[in-house]
N, CA, C, O and the ligand as a Tripos MOL2 file, in Angstrom:
@<TRIPOS>MOLECULE
protein
  309   307    78     0     0
PROTEIN
NO_CHARGES

@<TRIPOS>ATOM
      1 N         -29.7990   -2.9040  -35.4910 N.3       1 MET1
      2 CA        -29.3990   -1.6500  -34.8400 C.3       1 MET1
      3 C         -28.0610   -1.1520  -35.3790 C.2       1 MET1
      4 O         -27.1930   -1.9410  -35.7530 O.2       1 MET1
      5 N         -27.9160    0.1100  -35.4100 N.am      2 HIS2
      6 CA        -26.6700    0.7310  -35.8750 C.3       2 HIS2
      7 C         -25.5320    0.4220  -34.8820 C.2       2 HIS2
      8 O         -25.7340    0.4900  -33.6700 O.2       2 HIS2
      9 N         -24.3640    0.0900  -35.3890 N.am      3 PRO3
     10 CA        -23.2620   -0.2420  -34.4570 C.3       3 PRO3
     11 C         -22.9230    0.9010  -33.5030 C.2       3 PRO3
     12 O         -22.4450    0.6660  -32.3930 O.2       3 PRO3
     13 N         -23.1660    2.1250  -33.9310 N.am      4 PHE4
     14 CA        -22.8330    3.2670  -33.0670 C.3       4 PHE4
     15 C         -23.7290    3.3100  -31.8240 C.2       4 PHE4
     16 O         -23.3090    3.7380  -30.7490 O.2       4 PHE4
     17 N         -24.9720    2.8560  -32.0030 N.am      5 THR5
     18 CA        -25.8990    2.8130  -30.8570 C.3       5 THR5
     19 C         -25.3870    1.8570  -29.7940 C.2       5 THR5
     20 O         -25.4430    2.1450  -28.5990 O.2       5 THR5
     21 N         -24.8860    0.7120  -30.2480 N.am      6 TRP6
     22 CA        -24.3110   -0.2630  -29.3090 C.3       6 TRP6
     23 C         -23.1160    0.3310  -28.5730 C.2       6 TRP6
     24 O         -22.9110    0.1160  -27.3780 O.2       6 TRP6
     25 N         -22.3460    1.0810  -29.3390 N.am      7 PHE7
     26 CA        -21.1710    1.7190  -28.7390 C.3       7 PHE7
     27 C         -21.6090    2.6880  -27.6350 C.2       7 PHE7
     28 O         -21.0140    2.7400  -26.5580 O.2       7 PHE7
     29 N         -22.6710    3.4570  -27.9360 N.am      8 LEU8
     30 CA        -23.1850    4.4230  -26.9620 C.3       8 LEU8
     31 C         -23.6920    3.7160  -25.7060 C.2       8 LEU8
     32 O         -23.4250    4.1440  -24.5830 O.2       8 LEU8
     33 N         -24.4320    2.6190  -25.9220 N.am      9 ILE9
     34 CA        -24.9790    1.8670  -24.7850 C.3       9 ILE9
     35 C         -23.8440    1.3350  -23.9060 C.2       9 ILE9
     36 O         -23.8810    1.4470  -22.6810 O.2       9 ILE9
     37 N         -22.8420    0.7570  -24.5600 N.am     10 LEU10
     38 CA        -21.7110    0.2090  -23.8100 C.3      10 LEU10
     39 C         -20.9480    1.3140  -23.0870 C.2      10 LEU10
     40 O         -20.5150    1.1510  -21.9460 O.2      10 LEU10
     41 N         -20.7950    2.4400  -23.7750 N.am     11 TYR11
     42 CA        -20.0270    3.5510  -23.2130 C.3      11 TYR11
     43 C         -20.7030    4.1140  -21.9660 C.2      11 TYR11
     44 O         -20.0680    4.2730  -20.9230 O.2      11 TYR11
     45 N         -22.0080    4.4170  -22.0850 N.am     12 THR12
     46 CA        -22.7280    4.9640  -20.9280 C.3      12 THR12
     47 C         -22.8360    3.9150  -19.8180 C.2      12 THR12
     48 O         -22.7720    4.2330  -18.6310 O.2      12 THR12
     49 N         -23.0020    2.6560  -20.2380 N.am     13 GLY13
     50 CA        -23.0970    1.5880  -19.2470 C.3      13 GLY13
     51 C         -21.8270    1.4750  -18.4320 C.2      13 GLY13
     52 O         -21.8840    1.3630  -17.2070 O.2      13 GLY13
     53 N         -20.6780    1.5010  -19.0950 N.am     14 SER14
     54 CA        -19.4160    1.3710  -18.3680 C.3      14 SER14
     55 C         -19.1460    2.6080  -17.5070 C.2      14 SER14
     56 O         -18.5700    2.5020  -16.4240 O.2      14 SER14
     57 N         -19.5630    3.7740  -17.9920 N.am     15 ALA15
     58 CA        -19.3870    5.0030  -17.2120 C.3      15 ALA15
     59 C         -20.2040    4.9290  -15.9310 C.2      15 ALA15
     60 O         -19.7290    5.3020  -14.8590 O.2      15 ALA15
     61 N         -21.4250    4.4500  -16.0480 N.am     16 LEU16
     62 CA        -22.2880    4.3080  -14.8700 C.3      16 LEU16
     63 C         -21.7030    3.3050  -13.8810 C.2      16 LEU16
     64 O         -21.7370    3.5130  -12.6690 O.2      16 LEU16
     65 N         -21.1640    2.2100  -14.4240 N.am     17 LEU17
     66 CA        -20.5460    1.1950  -13.5700 C.3      17 LEU17
     67 C         -19.3500    1.7640  -12.8180 C.2      17 LEU17
     68 O         -19.1450    1.4870  -11.6360 O.2      17 LEU17
     69 N         -18.5610    2.5710  -13.5380 N.am     18 ALA18
     70 CA        -17.3880    3.1780  -12.9050 C.3      18 ALA18
     71 C         -17.8010    4.1150  -11.7810 C.2      18 ALA18
     72 O         -17.1830    4.1230  -10.7170 O.2      18 ALA18
     73 N         -18.8410    4.9020  -12.0120 N.am     19 ILE19
     74 CA        -19.3320    5.8250  -10.9890 C.3      19 ILE19
     75 C         -19.8580    5.0480   -9.7830 C.2      19 ILE19
     76 O         -19.5870    5.4000   -8.6350 O.2      19 ILE19
     77 N         -20.6190    3.9780  -10.0680 N.am     20 ALA20
     78 CA        -21.1590    3.1550   -8.9860 C.3      20 ALA20
     79 C         -20.0280    2.5300   -8.1760 C.2      20 ALA20
     80 O         -20.1010    2.4440   -6.9500 O.2      20 ALA20
     81 N         -18.9810    2.0950   -8.8780 N.am     21 GLY21
     82 CA        -17.8310    1.4990   -8.2030 C.3      21 GLY21
     83 C         -17.1390    2.4980   -7.3000 C.2      21 GLY21
     84 O         -16.8170    2.1810   -6.1550 O.2      21 GLY21
     85 N         -16.9090    3.6910   -7.7970 N.am     22 LEU22
     86 CA        -16.2730    4.7460   -7.0060 C.3      22 LEU22
     87 C         -17.1120    5.0950   -5.7900 C.2      22 LEU22
     88 O         -16.5960    5.2850   -4.6890 O.2      22 LEU22
     89 N         -18.4130    5.1750   -6.0130 N.am     23 TRP23
     90 CA        -19.3320    5.5190   -4.9330 C.3      23 TRP23
     91 C         -19.2480    4.4790   -3.8200 C.2      23 TRP23
     92 O         -19.1780    4.8110   -2.6360 O.2      23 TRP23
     93 N         -19.2580    3.2050   -4.2350 N.am     24 PHE24
     94 CA        -19.1490    2.1120   -3.2800 C.3      24 PHE24
     95 C         -17.8430    2.1980   -2.5000 C.2      24 PHE24
     96 O         -17.8130    2.0160   -1.2830 O.2      24 PHE24
     97 N         -16.7620    2.4800   -3.2280 N.am     25 TYR25
     98 CA        -15.4380    2.5380   -2.6210 C.3      25 TYR25
     99 C         -15.3750    3.6310   -1.5460 C.2      25 TYR25
    100 O         -14.8880    3.4010   -0.4390 O.2      25 TYR25
    101 N         -15.8760    4.8170   -1.8900 N.am     26 TYR26
    102 CA        -15.8160    5.9240   -0.9460 C.3      26 TYR26
    103 C         -16.7460    5.6980    0.2380 C.2      26 TYR26
    104 O         -16.4410    6.0610    1.3740 O.2      26 TYR26
    105 N         -17.8790    5.0930   -0.0580 N.am     27 GLU27
    106 CA        -18.8400    4.7880    1.0050 C.3      27 GLU27
    107 C         -18.1990    3.8530    2.0370 C.2      27 GLU27
    108 O         -18.3080    4.0780    3.2430 O.2      27 GLU27
    109 N         -17.5360    2.8110    1.5530 N.am     28 LYS28
    110 CA        -16.9010    1.8360    2.4380 C.3      28 LYS28
    111 C         -15.7580    2.4640    3.2120 C.2      28 LYS28
    112 O         -15.5870    2.2110    4.4040 O.2      28 LYS28
    113 N         -14.9630    3.2990    2.5110 N.am     29 ARG29
    114 CA        -13.8110    3.9150    3.1580 C.3      29 ARG29
    115 C         -14.2630    4.8640    4.2630 C.2      29 ARG29
    116 O         -13.6750    4.9080    5.3440 O.2      29 ARG29
    117 N         -15.3010    5.6110    3.9760 N.am     30 GLU30
    118 CA        -15.8590    6.5570    4.9440 C.3      30 GLU30
    119 C         -16.3120    5.8110    6.2030 C.2      30 GLU30
    120 O         -16.0550    6.2390    7.3280 O.2      30 GLU30
    121 N         -16.9790    4.7060    5.9820 N.am     31 LYS31
    122 CA        -17.4990    3.9170    7.0830 C.3      31 LYS31
    123 C         -16.3720    3.3740    7.9510 C.2      31 LYS31
    124 O         -16.4690    3.3480    9.1780 O.2      31 LYS31
    125 N         -15.2930    2.9380    7.2860 N.am     32 ARG32
    126 CA        -14.1690    2.3690    8.0060 C.3      32 ARG32
    127 C         -13.4900    3.4290    8.8760 C.2      32 ARG32
    128 O         -13.1390    3.1700   10.0270 O.2      32 ARG32
    129 N         -13.3130    4.6070    8.3170 N.am     33 VAL33
    130 CA        -12.7000    5.7080    9.0540 C.3      33 VAL33
    131 C         -13.5520    6.0520   10.2640 C.2      33 VAL33
    132 O         -13.0370    6.3050   11.3540 O.2      33 VAL33
    133 N         -14.8470    6.0570   10.0590 N.am     34 PHE34
    134 CA        -15.7690    6.3800   11.1360 C.3      34 PHE34
    135 C         -15.7000    5.3220   12.2340 C.2      34 PHE34
    136 O         -15.7110    5.6550   13.4190 O.2      34 PHE34
    137 N         -15.6280    4.0460   11.8430 N.am     35 ASP35
    138 CA        -15.5580    2.9500   12.8070 C.3      35 ASP35
    139 C         -14.3130    3.0490   13.6690 C.2      35 ASP35
    140 O         -14.3660    2.8520   14.8830 O.2      35 ASP35
    141 N         -13.1810    3.3600   13.0230 N.am     36 VAL36
    142 CA        -11.9190    3.4580   13.7530 C.3      36 VAL36
    143 C         -12.0150    4.5730   14.7910 C.2      36 VAL36
    144 O         -11.5630    4.4260   15.9260 O.2      36 VAL36
    145 N         -12.6090    5.6830   14.3820 N.am     37 ARG37
    146 CA        -12.7410    6.8140   15.2980 C.3      37 ARG37
    147 C         -13.6800    6.4750   16.4440 C.2      37 ARG37
    148 O         -13.4460    6.8740   17.5850 O.2      37 ARG37
    149 N         -14.7210    5.7550   16.1460 N.am     38 ARG38
    150 CA        -15.7100    5.4500   17.1560 C.3      38 ARG38
    151 C         -15.1560    4.4650   18.1870 C.2      38 ARG38
    152 O         -15.4990    4.5300   19.3680 O.2      38 ARG38
    153 N         -14.2940    3.5530   17.7250 N.am     39 LYS39
    154 CA        -13.7700    2.5300   18.6150 C.3      39 LYS39
    155 C         -12.6720    3.0640   19.5300 C.2      39 LYS39
    156 O         -12.3140    2.4240   20.5180 O.2      39 LYS39
    157 N         -12.1420    4.2340   19.1980 N.am     40 ARG40
    158 CA        -11.0590    4.8040   19.9760 C.3      40 ARG40
    159 C         -11.5660    5.3190   21.3210 C.2      40 ARG40
    160 O         -12.5190    6.0960   21.3800 O.2      40 ARG40
    161 N         -10.9220    4.8800   22.3930 N.am     41 ARG41
    162 CA        -11.3190    5.3330   23.7220 C.3      41 ARG41
    163 C         -10.2550    6.2750   24.2540 C.2      41 ARG41
    164 O          -9.0590    5.9900   24.1910 O.2      41 ARG41
    165 N         -10.7030    7.3760   24.7680 N.am     42 ILE42
    166 CA         -9.7770    8.3850   25.2640 C.3      42 ILE42
    167 C          -9.7190    8.3450   26.7870 C.2      42 ILE42
    168 O         -10.7430    8.2480   27.4650 O.2      42 ILE42
    169 N          -8.4990    8.4240   27.3060 N.am     43 PHE43
    170 CA         -8.2900    8.4070   28.7470 C.3      43 PHE43
    171 C          -7.4710    9.6170   29.1700 C.2      43 PHE43
    172 O          -6.6160   10.1060   28.4310 O.2      43 PHE43
    173 N          -7.7480   10.0730   30.3450 N.am     44 HIS44
    174 CA         -6.9640   11.1630   30.9160 C.3      44 HIS44
    175 C          -6.4870   10.7120   32.2910 C.2      44 HIS44
    176 O          -7.2850   10.3660   33.1620 O.2      44 HIS44
    177 N          -5.1710   10.7230   32.4640 N.am     45 CYS45
    178 CA         -4.6110   10.2570   33.7160 C.3      45 CYS45
    179 C          -4.8200   11.3190   34.7980 C.2      45 CYS45
    180 O          -4.4510   12.4820   34.6380 O.2      45 CYS45
    181 N          -5.4220   10.8800   35.9000 N.am     46 VAL46
    182 CA         -5.6800   11.8390   36.9820 C.3      46 VAL46
    183 C          -4.4280   12.0460   37.8420 C.2      46 VAL46
    184 O          -4.3680   12.9740   38.6490 O.2      46 VAL46
    185 N          -3.4430   11.1860   37.6630 N.am     47 ARG47
    186 CA         -2.2490   11.3080   38.4880 C.3      47 ARG47
    187 C          -1.1930   12.2110   37.8300 C.2      47 ARG47
    188 O          -0.6640   13.1200   38.4710 O.2      47 ARG47
    189 N          -0.8880   11.9520   36.5360 N.am     48 CYS48
    190 CA          0.1770   12.7280   35.8930 C.3      48 CYS48
    191 C          -0.3220   13.6180   34.7620 C.2      48 CYS48
    192 O           0.4580   14.3770   34.1870 O.2      48 CYS48
    193 N          -1.6020   13.5390   34.4360 N.am     49 GLY49
    194 CA         -2.1590   14.4290   33.4240 C.3      49 GLY49
    195 C          -1.9470   13.9720   32.0010 C.2      49 GLY49
    196 O          -2.2320   14.7260   31.0700 O.2      49 GLY49
    197 N          -1.4500   12.7470   31.7970 N.am     50 GLU50
    198 CA         -1.2130   12.2180   30.4530 C.3      50 GLU50
    199 C          -2.5480   11.9320   29.7490 C.2      50 GLU50
    200 O          -3.4850   11.3970   30.3420 O.2      50 GLU50
    201 N          -2.5990   12.3090   28.4610 N.am     51 LEU51
    202 CA         -3.7830   12.0330   27.6610 C.3      51 LEU51
    203 C          -3.4400   10.9210   26.6740 C.2      51 LEU51
    204 O          -2.5060   11.0540   25.8830 O.2      51 LEU51
    205 N          -4.1810    9.8430   26.7220 N.am     52 TYR52
    206 CA         -3.8770    8.7280   25.8170 C.3      52 TYR52
    207 C          -5.1620    8.0460   25.3650 C.2      52 TYR52
    208 O          -6.2260    8.2140   25.9610 O.2      52 TYR52
    209 N          -5.0280    7.2640   24.2830 N.am     53 SER53
    210 CA         -6.2000    6.5800   23.7520 C.3      53 SER53
    211 C          -5.8460    5.1570   23.3640 C.2      53 SER53
    212 O          -4.7030    4.8630   23.0150 O.2      53 SER53
    213 N          -6.8190    4.2900   23.4280 N.am     54 VAL54
    214 CA         -6.6120    2.8980   23.0380 C.3      54 VAL54
    215 C          -7.7120    2.4700   22.0760 C.2      54 VAL54
    216 O          -8.8040    3.0380   22.0600 O.2      54 VAL54
    217 N          -7.3930    1.4390   21.2640 N.am     55 ARG55
    218 CA         -8.3920    0.8860   20.3600 C.3      55 ARG55
    219 C          -8.8570   -0.4370   20.9380 C.2      55 ARG55
    220 O          -8.3470   -1.4990   20.5810 O.2      55 ARG55
    221 N          -9.8140   -0.3630   21.8190 N.am     56 LYS56
    222 CA        -10.2770   -1.5590   22.4960 C.3      56 LYS56
    223 C         -11.7810   -1.5090   22.5860 C.2      56 LYS56
    224 O         -12.3840   -0.4360   22.6200 O.2      56 LYS56
    225 N         -12.3810   -2.6870   22.6250 N.am     57 LYS57
    226 CA        -13.8380   -2.7140   22.7190 C.3      57 LYS57
    227 C         -14.2910   -2.5550   24.1580 C.2      57 LYS57
    228 O         -15.1370   -1.7160   24.4670 O.2      57 LYS57
    229 N         -13.7250   -3.3580   25.0240 N.am     58 ASP58
    230 CA        -14.1730   -3.3460   26.4060 C.3      58 ASP58
    231 C         -13.1360   -2.6700   27.3040 C.2      58 ASP58
    232 O         -12.0350   -3.1880   27.4900 O.2      58 ASP58
    233 N         -13.4890   -1.5270   27.8490 N.am     59 VAL59
    234 CA        -12.5850   -0.8070   28.7420 C.3      59 VAL59
    235 C         -13.3010   -0.4560   30.0410 C.2      59 VAL59
    236 O         -12.9860    0.5390   30.6940 O.2      59 VAL59
    237 N         -14.2740   -1.2960   30.4030 N.am     60 SER60
    238 CA        -15.0840   -0.9980   31.5850 C.3      60 SER60
    239 C         -14.2750   -1.0970   32.8810 C.2      60 SER60
    240 O         -14.6510   -0.5100   33.8960 O.2      60 SER60
    241 N         -13.1620   -1.8420   32.8440 N.am     61 ASP61
    242 CA        -12.3460   -1.9600   34.0590 C.3      61 ASP61
    243 C         -11.1450   -1.0300   34.0080 C.2      61 ASP61
    244 O         -10.1920   -1.2040   34.7680 O.2      61 ASP61
    245 N         -11.1820   -0.0390   33.1130 N.am     62 GLY62
    246 CA        -10.1230    0.9610   33.0440 C.3      62 GLY62
    247 C          -8.9230    0.5400   32.2200 C.2      62 GLY62
    248 O          -8.8320   -0.6020   31.7710 O.2      62 GLY62
    249 N          -8.0040    1.4720   32.0260 N.am     63 GLN63
    250 CA         -6.8210    1.2420   31.2120 C.3      63 GLN63
    251 C          -5.6270    1.9260   31.8870 C.2      63 GLN63
    252 O          -5.7020    3.1100   32.2160 O.2      63 GLN63
    253 N          -4.5040    1.1800   32.0990 N.am     64 PRO64
    254 CA         -3.3770    1.8030   32.7910 C.3      64 PRO64
    255 C          -2.6750    2.8830   31.9660 C.2      64 PRO64
    256 O          -2.5560    2.7730   30.7460 O.2      64 PRO64
    257 N          -2.2210    3.9160   32.6490 N.am     65 CYS65
    258 CA         -1.5120    5.0260   32.0070 C.3      65 CYS65
    259 C          -0.1560    4.5540   31.4850 C.2      65 CYS65
    260 O           0.5470    3.8420   32.2030 O.2      65 CYS65
    261 N           0.2430    4.9250   30.2550 N.am     66 PRO66
    262 CA          1.5370    4.4980   29.7140 C.3      66 PRO66
    263 C           2.7220    5.1260   30.4420 C.2      66 PRO66
    264 O           3.8410    4.6220   30.3470 O.2      66 PRO66
    265 N           2.4920    6.2100   31.1590 N.am     67 LYS67
    266 CA          3.5840    6.9020   31.8520 C.3      67 LYS67
    267 C           3.7730    6.3960   33.2830 C.2      67 LYS67
    268 O           4.8830    6.0390   33.6800 O.2      67 LYS67
    269 N           2.6870    6.3660   34.0500 N.am     68 CYS68
    270 CA          2.8300    6.0500   35.4680 C.3      68 CYS68
    271 C           2.0670    4.8010   35.8980 C.2      68 CYS68
    272 O           2.0510    4.4510   37.0790 O.2      68 CYS68
    273 N           1.4290    4.1250   34.9270 N.am     69 GLU69
    274 CA          0.7260    2.8630   35.1980 C.3      69 GLU69
    275 C          -0.5090    3.0070   36.0680 C.2      69 GLU69
    276 O          -1.0760    2.0100   36.5160 O.2      69 GLU69
    277 N          -0.9180    4.2150   36.3050 N.am     70 TYR70
    278 CA         -2.1100    4.4210   37.1260 C.3      70 TYR70
    279 C          -3.3450    4.0290   36.3240 C.2      70 TYR70
    280 O          -3.4800    4.4280   35.1670 O.2      70 TYR70
    281 N          -4.2380    3.2600   36.9160 N.am     71 ASN71
    282 CA         -5.4180    2.7860   36.2030 C.3      71 ASN71
    283 C          -6.4850    3.8810   36.1250 C.2      71 ASN71
    284 O          -7.0270    4.3200   37.1390 O.2      71 ASN71
    285 N          -6.7690    4.3080   34.8930 N.am     72 ASN72
    286 CA         -7.7610    5.3670   34.6880 C.3      72 ASN72
    287 C          -9.0140    4.8240   34.0280 C.2      72 ASN72
    288 O          -8.9960    3.7760   33.3820 O.2      72 ASN72
    289 N         -10.0690    5.5390   34.1990 N.am     73 PHE73
    290 CA        -11.3230    5.1380   33.5540 C.3      73 PHE73
    291 C         -11.6200    6.0560   32.3780 C.2      73 PHE73
    292 O         -11.1590    7.1950   32.3090 O.2      73 PHE73
    293 N         -12.4010    5.5170   31.4660 N.am     74 GLU74
    294 CA        -12.6740    6.2060   30.2000 C.3      74 GLU74
    295 C         -13.3460    7.5610   30.3940 C.2      74 GLU74
    296 O         -14.1950    7.7400   31.2670 O.2      74 GLU74
    297 N         -12.9380    8.5060   29.5540 N.am     75 LEU75
    298 CA        -13.5610    9.8220   29.5810 C.3      75 LEU75
    299 C         -14.9080    9.7320   28.8740 C.2      75 LEU75
    300 O         -15.0180    9.1230   27.8100 O.2      75 LEU75
    301 N         -15.8930   10.3190   29.4450 N.am     76 SER76
    302 CA        -17.1840   10.3420   28.7570 C.3      76 SER76
    303 C         -17.5870   11.7990   28.5140 C.2      76 SER76
    304 O         -17.4780   12.6490   29.3970 O.2      76 SER76
    305 N         -18.0520   12.0560   27.3020 N.am     77 PHE77
    306 CA        -18.4030   13.4250   26.9450 C.3      77 PHE77
    307 C         -19.9140   13.6480   27.0080 C.2      77 PHE77
    308 O         -20.3870   14.7520   26.7360 O.2      77 PHE77
    309 ZN         -0.2600    8.7810   34.4330 Zn       78 ZN78
@<TRIPOS>BOND
     1     1     2 1
     2     2     3 1
     3     3     4 2
     4     3     5 am
     5     5     6 1
     6     6     7 1
     7     7     8 2
     8     7     9 am
     9     9    10 1
    10    10    11 1
    11    11    12 2
    12    11    13 am
    13    13    14 1
    14    14    15 1
    15    15    16 2
    16    15    17 am
    17    17    18 1
    18    18    19 1
    19    19    20 2
    20    19    21 am
    21    21    22 1
    22    22    23 1
    23    23    24 2
    24    23    25 am
    25    25    26 1
    26    26    27 1
    27    27    28 2
    28    27    29 am
    29    29    30 1
    30    30    31 1
    31    31    32 2
    32    31    33 am
    33    33    34 1
    34    34    35 1
    35    35    36 2
    36    35    37 am
    37    37    38 1
    38    38    39 1
    39    39    40 2
    40    39    41 am
    41    41    42 1
    42    42    43 1
    43    43    44 2
    44    43    45 am
    45    45    46 1
    46    46    47 1
    47    47    48 2
    48    47    49 am
    49    49    50 1
    50    50    51 1
    51    51    52 2
    52    51    53 am
    53    53    54 1
    54    54    55 1
    55    55    56 2
    56    55    57 am
    57    57    58 1
    58    58    59 1
    59    59    60 2
    60    59    61 am
    61    61    62 1
    62    62    63 1
    63    63    64 2
    64    63    65 am
    65    65    66 1
    66    66    67 1
    67    67    68 2
    68    67    69 am
    69    69    70 1
    70    70    71 1
    71    71    72 2
    72    71    73 am
    73    73    74 1
    74    74    75 1
    75    75    76 2
    76    75    77 am
    77    77    78 1
    78    78    79 1
    79    79    80 2
    80    79    81 am
    81    81    82 1
    82    82    83 1
    83    83    84 2
    84    83    85 am
    85    85    86 1
    86    86    87 1
    87    87    88 2
    88    87    89 am
    89    89    90 1
    90    90    91 1
    91    91    92 2
    92    91    93 am
    93    93    94 1
    94    94    95 1
    95    95    96 2
    96    95    97 am
    97    97    98 1
    98    98    99 1
    99    99   100 2
   100    99   101 am
   101   101   102 1
   102   102   103 1
   103   103   104 2
   104   103   105 am
   105   105   106 1
   106   106   107 1
   107   107   108 2
   108   107   109 am
   109   109   110 1
   110   110   111 1
   111   111   112 2
   112   111   113 am
   113   113   114 1
   114   114   115 1
   115   115   116 2
   116   115   117 am
   117   117   118 1
   118   118   119 1
   119   119   120 2
   120   119   121 am
   121   121   122 1
   122   122   123 1
   123   123   124 2
   124   123   125 am
   125   125   126 1
   126   126   127 1
   127   127   128 2
   128   127   129 am
   129   129   130 1
   130   130   131 1
   131   131   132 2
   132   131   133 am
   133   133   134 1
   134   134   135 1
   135   135   136 2
   136   135   137 am
   137   137   138 1
   138   138   139 1
   139   139   140 2
   140   139   141 am
   141   141   142 1
   142   142   143 1
   143   143   144 2
   144   143   145 am
   145   145   146 1
   146   146   147 1
   147   147   148 2
   148   147   149 am
   149   149   150 1
   150   150   151 1
   151   151   152 2
   152   151   153 am
   153   153   154 1
   154   154   155 1
   155   155   156 2
   156   155   157 am
   157   157   158 1
   158   158   159 1
   159   159   160 2
   160   159   161 am
   161   161   162 1
   162   162   163 1
   163   163   164 2
   164   163   165 am
   165   165   166 1
   166   166   167 1
   167   167   168 2
   168   167   169 am
   169   169   170 1
   170   170   171 1
   171   171   172 2
   172   171   173 am
   173   173   174 1
   174   174   175 1
   175   175   176 2
   176   175   177 am
   177   177   178 1
   178   178   179 1
   179   179   180 2
   180   179   181 am
   181   181   182 1
   182   182   183 1
   183   183   184 2
   184   183   185 am
   185   185   186 1
   186   186   187 1
   187   187   188 2
   188   187   189 am
   189   189   190 1
   190   190   191 1
   191   191   192 2
   192   191   193 am
   193   193   194 1
   194   194   195 1
   195   195   196 2
   196   195   197 am
   197   197   198 1
   198   198   199 1
   199   199   200 2
   200   199   201 am
   201   201   202 1
   202   202   203 1
   203   203   204 2
   204   203   205 am
   205   205   206 1
   206   206   207 1
   207   207   208 2
   208   207   209 am
   209   209   210 1
   210   210   211 1
   211   211   212 2
   212   211   213 am
   213   213   214 1
   214   214   215 1
   215   215   216 2
   216   215   217 am
   217   217   218 1
   218   218   219 1
   219   219   220 2
   220   219   221 am
   221   221   222 1
   222   222   223 1
   223   223   224 2
   224   223   225 am
   225   225   226 1
   226   226   227 1
   227   227   228 2
   228   227   229 am
   229   229   230 1
   230   230   231 1
   231   231   232 2
   232   231   233 am
   233   233   234 1
   234   234   235 1
   235   235   236 2
   236   235   237 am
   237   237   238 1
   238   238   239 1
   239   239   240 2
   240   239   241 am
   241   241   242 1
   242   242   243 1
   243   243   244 2
   244   243   245 am
   245   245   246 1
   246   246   247 1
   247   247   248 2
   248   247   249 am
   249   249   250 1
   250   250   251 1
   251   251   252 2
   252   251   253 am
   253   253   254 1
   254   254   255 1
   255   255   256 2
   256   255   257 am
   257   257   258 1
   258   258   259 1
   259   259   260 2
   260   259   261 am
   261   261   262 1
   262   262   263 1
   263   263   264 2
   264   263   265 am
   265   265   266 1
   266   266   267 1
   267   267   268 2
   268   267   269 am
   269   269   270 1
   270   270   271 1
   271   271   272 2
   272   271   273 am
   273   273   274 1
   274   274   275 1
   275   275   276 2
   276   275   277 am
   277   277   278 1
   278   278   279 1
   279   279   280 2
   280   279   281 am
   281   281   282 1
   282   282   283 1
   283   283   284 2
   284   283   285 am
   285   285   286 1
   286   286   287 1
   287   287   288 2
   288   287   289 am
   289   289   290 1
   290   290   291 1
   291   291   292 2
   292   291   293 am
   293   293   294 1
   294   294   295 1
   295   295   296 2
   296   295   297 am
   297   297   298 1
   298   298   299 1
   299   299   300 2
   300   299   301 am
   301   301   302 1
   302   302   303 1
   303   303   304 2
   304   303   305 am
   305   305   306 1
   306   306   307 1
   307   307   308 2
@<TRIPOS>SUBSTRUCTURE
     1 MET1         2 RESIDUE 1 A MET
     2 HIS2         6 RESIDUE 1 A HIS
     3 PRO3        10 RESIDUE 1 A PRO
     4 PHE4        14 RESIDUE 1 A PHE
     5 THR5        18 RESIDUE 1 A THR
     6 TRP6        22 RESIDUE 1 A TRP
     7 PHE7        26 RESIDUE 1 A PHE
     8 LEU8        30 RESIDUE 1 A LEU
     9 ILE9        34 RESIDUE 1 A ILE
    10 LEU10       38 RESIDUE 1 A LEU
    11 TYR11       42 RESIDUE 1 A TYR
    12 THR12       46 RESIDUE 1 A THR
    13 GLY13       50 RESIDUE 1 A GLY
    14 SER14       54 RESIDUE 1 A SER
    15 ALA15       58 RESIDUE 1 A ALA
    16 LEU16       62 RESIDUE 1 A LEU
    17 LEU17       66 RESIDUE 1 A LEU
    18 ALA18       70 RESIDUE 1 A ALA
    19 ILE19       74 RESIDUE 1 A ILE
    20 ALA20       78 RESIDUE 1 A ALA
    21 GLY21       82 RESIDUE 1 A GLY
    22 LEU22       86 RESIDUE 1 A LEU
    23 TRP23       90 RESIDUE 1 A TRP
    24 PHE24       94 RESIDUE 1 A PHE
    25 TYR25       98 RESIDUE 1 A TYR
    26 TYR26      102 RESIDUE 1 A TYR
    27 GLU27      106 RESIDUE 1 A GLU
    28 LYS28      110 RESIDUE 1 A LYS
    29 ARG29      114 RESIDUE 1 A ARG
    30 GLU30      118 RESIDUE 1 A GLU
    31 LYS31      122 RESIDUE 1 A LYS
    32 ARG32      126 RESIDUE 1 A ARG
    33 VAL33      130 RESIDUE 1 A VAL
    34 PHE34      134 RESIDUE 1 A PHE
    35 ASP35      138 RESIDUE 1 A ASP
    36 VAL36      142 RESIDUE 1 A VAL
    37 ARG37      146 RESIDUE 1 A ARG
    38 ARG38      150 RESIDUE 1 A ARG
    39 LYS39      154 RESIDUE 1 A LYS
    40 ARG40      158 RESIDUE 1 A ARG
    41 ARG41      162 RESIDUE 1 A ARG
    42 ILE42      166 RESIDUE 1 A ILE
    43 PHE43      170 RESIDUE 1 A PHE
    44 HIS44      174 RESIDUE 1 A HIS
    45 CYS45      178 RESIDUE 1 A CYS
    46 VAL46      182 RESIDUE 1 A VAL
    47 ARG47      186 RESIDUE 1 A ARG
    48 CYS48      190 RESIDUE 1 A CYS
    49 GLY49      194 RESIDUE 1 A GLY
    50 GLU50      198 RESIDUE 1 A GLU
    51 LEU51      202 RESIDUE 1 A LEU
    52 TYR52      206 RESIDUE 1 A TYR
    53 SER53      210 RESIDUE 1 A SER
    54 VAL54      214 RESIDUE 1 A VAL
    55 ARG55      218 RESIDUE 1 A ARG
    56 LYS56      222 RESIDUE 1 A LYS
    57 LYS57      226 RESIDUE 1 A LYS
    58 ASP58      230 RESIDUE 1 A ASP
    59 VAL59      234 RESIDUE 1 A VAL
    60 SER60      238 RESIDUE 1 A SER
    61 ASP61      242 RESIDUE 1 A ASP
    62 GLY62      246 RESIDUE 1 A GLY
    63 GLN63      250 RESIDUE 1 A GLN
    64 PRO64      254 RESIDUE 1 A PRO
    65 CYS65      258 RESIDUE 1 A CYS
    66 PRO66      262 RESIDUE 1 A PRO
    67 LYS67      266 RESIDUE 1 A LYS
    68 CYS68      270 RESIDUE 1 A CYS
    69 GLU69      274 RESIDUE 1 A GLU
    70 TYR70      278 RESIDUE 1 A TYR
    71 ASN71      282 RESIDUE 1 A ASN
    72 ASN72      286 RESIDUE 1 A ASN
    73 PHE73      290 RESIDUE 1 A PHE
    74 GLU74      294 RESIDUE 1 A GLU
    75 LEU75      298 RESIDUE 1 A LEU
    76 SER76      302 RESIDUE 1 A SER
    77 PHE77      306 RESIDUE 1 A PHE
    78 ZN78       309 GROUP 0 **** ****
C-alpha cells in the first residue's frame, strides 16, 4: 500500500476518535449538570417568605429555614 493511504487512514481515524471523545465528554457533562439540578430541592418559608434550596436526597421530614429556623416542607410543582 502507498504510504499516503496509511497516513489518510490514521488521520481520519484520529479525527473520528477526537470527535467521539468530545461527544462523550459533553454527554457526561450534560448529564452531571442535569443531575445536580434534579437533586436540588426548593423550599419556601411560610413564616418569613425566604426562598432557599438544598442538595439533599431525602427531605421528607422538611428542612429548617436558614433565617428563622422554621421547618418547611418541599415545594412541589
Ligand atoms: Zn423563615
